[in-house]
N, C-alpha and C positions, 0 to 999 in steps of 0.2 A: 678848669681840667684840661692837661694836656691831652692833644689827639692823639688817637691810636694812631700805631704805625703799619703801614702794608706788610704782606708777606716780602715781596720786593725790598722793600726797604729793611725790613730785618736784616734779609740775608745777606745787602749789602752792608751792614753796620757789623753783622757777625765778619766778614770777610775784612772789612777795616781793622776790628778791635784784632782779630786773630794774628792778621800783618803786624800790629804793632807788638805785641804781645811776644810773635816770635823774631823781634826783629835781631835779638842778639843770641847766640847760641846757650844753650841750659848749663852747657857745664862751665861755660865764662863767669855767668849771674853768681854760680855758684862760690866758686875761685874767688869772685870778688867780695861776696859777701865776708868767704871767711877771712879775707884780709882786714873786716872791721876790725879784727884781734891783733893785726899787727902794731902792736904800741912801740914807741921809743922810751926810751928811760929819759926823766928828765933830770934837775942838775941835784934835786935831793934824793935822799932814800923814799921808796915808796911813791915816787911821783911818776905819773907817765903822760903822754903826749899821744894826739891822734892826730894827724895834718889835716889842714882844709881838703874839702873835694876840690879837683880841679875845675869839675862845671857843675853844677849846684842842680838836684831836680824837683828839690822840693822847697817852699818858701818857710819851713822851718823843719829840722831834725824828726825823724820817725821815731817817736818812743819807743819802741820795741829795740831800734839801734841802741840807744842810748845806756838802755836796763841791760841788754847784754855784755854791752863794753865794759861798765861798771863793774856787773859781777864778775867776769873776765880778769878785771882790775885787781880786785880784791882779791881771787885765785890765784894770781900771782905770789902772792905773800903766806899763804898758807899750807900747810905740811901736803902736800899730794893725797897722801892716806886718807886725807877726810873729803867728802863730798860735800858740794852743797845743797842743805834741803831746804830753804825758805831764804827769801827776801823782800825788804819791804824799801819803797821807793815812793818819793816826793819830784814831782816836776813843779818847779819855782818860776823858772822863766823860759821862751820859747828859743830853742838852740839854733843856730844858723851853719849851715852845710858852710858856708862861705869863712867858718873861722874855724882855726883848731882847736882842741879839746885838750883842758888840761885834770890829770883826774889824779888825785890823793887819796891815799887810802890810809887809817889810822886802825891801828893793830889794837881793836878796844880788849880783846881777851883772846886767849889758849890755855886752854884748859888739856886734860887727859883724851877727853871726848869729840870735845865740840870747841870750836873757834870764833868768834866773831869778829866783823868788820864794818869798818863804814869809809863810805867814798863819796868824796866831795866835787865835785865837777862843774868847770869853771870855764865861761869864756870870754874876754877881756878883763880878766880880774873879777867876773862876776859870778855868783854862783849859779847855775841855770838847776842845777839836780843836785839830789844825794839820795843814797841808799845804804841799807844795812843787810848785810846778808851774813848765816849763820851755817857751819858747815859742820860734819859731824861725822867719825870714824865708821864704817857700816858695823852694826851689832845686831845678833837675833833678837825675837821679838815676836808675841802674838799679833797679828793682823786680823784687819778685815777691811771691806770698799765696798761702796755703794755701787750695787749692778749696772751696766752701762744701760743707757736707757736704749727702748726700740727706736734705730734711726735707720734710713733709707743707705746701702752701701755707696762709694762715692762714684761709680760707674752712672748711677740711679740720681744724682745730685746735677745741679746747674752748674755748668764750666762758668767761671769767673767771668769770661771776655763774652760770652753768651749771652750771660744774665745783663749784664749791662747793656749790650746790645740792645737786648730786646726788651729794656727800660725805656719809656718814652718819655721820663724826667729828665733824662741825661743827654742834652741837646750833643750835635754833630762833633763842635768845635772841643767840645770837654771828653769825647769819648776815648779818642787818641791818648790824650793825656792820662785818662785813667788807668787805660790797659796798656799803659807800657813796660817794657819787659819785666818780670821779677822772680826771684829764684825760685819760689813759693810757687807748686802748683794746687792751686784751691776750689773745691766743688761744696757748692753750700745748699742748704734747704731752709729759706724763708717763706714766712708765712703771709699770705697776702697783707696789704696795708690796709684795708677795711676788717681786718680778723681782730685787732685790738690784742694779739698776740704779745707774751713778753718772753717767748723762747724762741730759738733757730740754732741752728749747729752749722758748723762748714768742716771739710774734709781737708788736710794741709798735707802736703812731702814737698821734700826739695825735688827739682825737677833731675838733680842729677845725684849719683850717691859720693859720699865724702868719706875720707879718712879721719880719724880723729878720736879720740877717748871721750867718755864719759861725760866730761867736762864740756867737750867742745857740742855735743849733741842736747846738751841740760843749755846751755847756754843760747844756741840759736831755737831752741824751745821757748825760750824766754823772750827770745824778738818772736816771734810768729804771736805767741801769746798777748798783743797789744794790738793783734790785726781785727779788726770786728767786734773787738768786745764791748767798746761804747756804744756802740749801734743797736744792743741789746735795750737800750735805756731808749730808744727814740721808736721804739719797734709800736709800743701800743698806741703814739701818739701819730700814727701815718708819718714819721718824718724819716729822712733820707738824706746821706749825706750833702747832697745835691741841693737838699729844700734853699730855697731864695729865703737869707735874711737868717739861714742857719749859721751860729757858731758853735764848737765842739772842740775840745780838748780833754785829755786827761790831768786828773788833778795828783791822783796817788795809784799805787799800783802794788800788789803783796801777790808772791806766790810760793808754794809748797812742792816741793818735789817728793814723790811718792817712791816711782820706780825708774828704772830704769829706760832711756827710751831712744829709738834710732828714726832723726827726721828726715832721714831718705825714704822712708815706710810710711804710709800709709795712719793719720793719727785723727782722732777726730774732738774738736771742739764744742761742748754743748753749752749752750751759753743763756743766761737769763737774767731779768731784771726784777728786782721786788719792790723797787721803789724810785719815783724820783717827786722833786720839790725844792724851791729855794735855786733854781736853776742847777741843780746839781741833779745825778743819778749814780746809783748805786747798780752794780753788774755784777755778777759770777758767773763762773768759768769752771768745766772739769775736764781737763784733759785725757783721753782712752786711746791704747793702741787697739790697732783694728782686732786681736783679738781679744776685747772687752777688758782691758786689764788698765783701772786707774793710776795716771803716769804722774798728774800735778791736777792741784787746785790753785784757781786764780779769785782774786776780789780786786776790783776798780772802781774807785769812782772817777767821774766827770763832768765838766763843765757843760751845760748846754743853754744857752742864749738865744732865743727868737726874736729876733725885730723883722715883725710882717712889712714886705715890699710897700712902699710909700704909694 
C-alpha cells in the first residue's frame, strides 16, 4: 500500500500541479483545440489531411481528438442544414502525433432528411480508425428524457489537478506530466477505491469562450466524451490509470446527440460500467447541461489488461 501523504506534501503537490496546469493561457489552449479542425484538402475529392504535431505530447493520439476530427471531416461533405445526430467508431491501431493524418470520406447516403458518411483515417497508408456518422435535418416530434441524477454542483467536486495531487499512487515524476495544460476545466466525483462502485461523474467546460456553430460545439463535445469514460470499468476493481501493469485503450465508441450544447458552459458526464470480462469493459455515459437537459448519450468498450509487476 502506498504511504499516505502529509498535509505539507499534499499542498506542495497541489501547487506543482496547478503551476503545470496553468502554464499556458486558457484562451491559447482553446484556440489550439479548435485548430484541430483546420484540415488541408488532399489530392482527391472528399479527402483531407491534418499535419503532424511539431512536438508530440503523448505516446498515442488521444481518442477524443480523432473522433472529433473524423466527425468534422464527414460534416464537410454534408448539407449544412443537416446536423450530426450519431456516430459509431472503431480504434484499430494506435495513432502517432508525430505523423500526419489522412481522412477519406465516403458518401454512403443522401436522402431528404438523413445523410450517412463513412470516414477512414490512415497514417503511413495504414488504417488506424474508422467512423460512421449520421446527419439529420431538424424536425419536430414527441420527446422524453431520463432525468439528470442527483449530483453535486461543479464547485463542490474535486478539481482535477487537486485530485491528482492528493492521490499518493501518482508519483511526483508523473504528477507534472499528468497535470499538463488542458483546454477543458474538469471537476470530478469519484467514489473511494474500496467502495466497489460502478458509477462516477465529471463536470466539464472549456476554459475560455469560443465562437462557432453547433457543429463545432458537438465536435468538441465528442472530444470530451472520451475523457474518463474508460475508467468506469476500472472503478469496481480498484484500478486507476497509474496502476502498475495496467494497459488500457478504447476499442470502439458510439455517441448520440440529442440536444444543442455549449461546451464553454458547464455540462456533467454521468458514467457507469455494467460489465467487464475477457480483458474488456463496457462503459455508458449520459451528458447533461447544467439545467438538467440530456444532450448526448455515449457507449464505449475498452481493452483492460493487467499484468501484475514481477
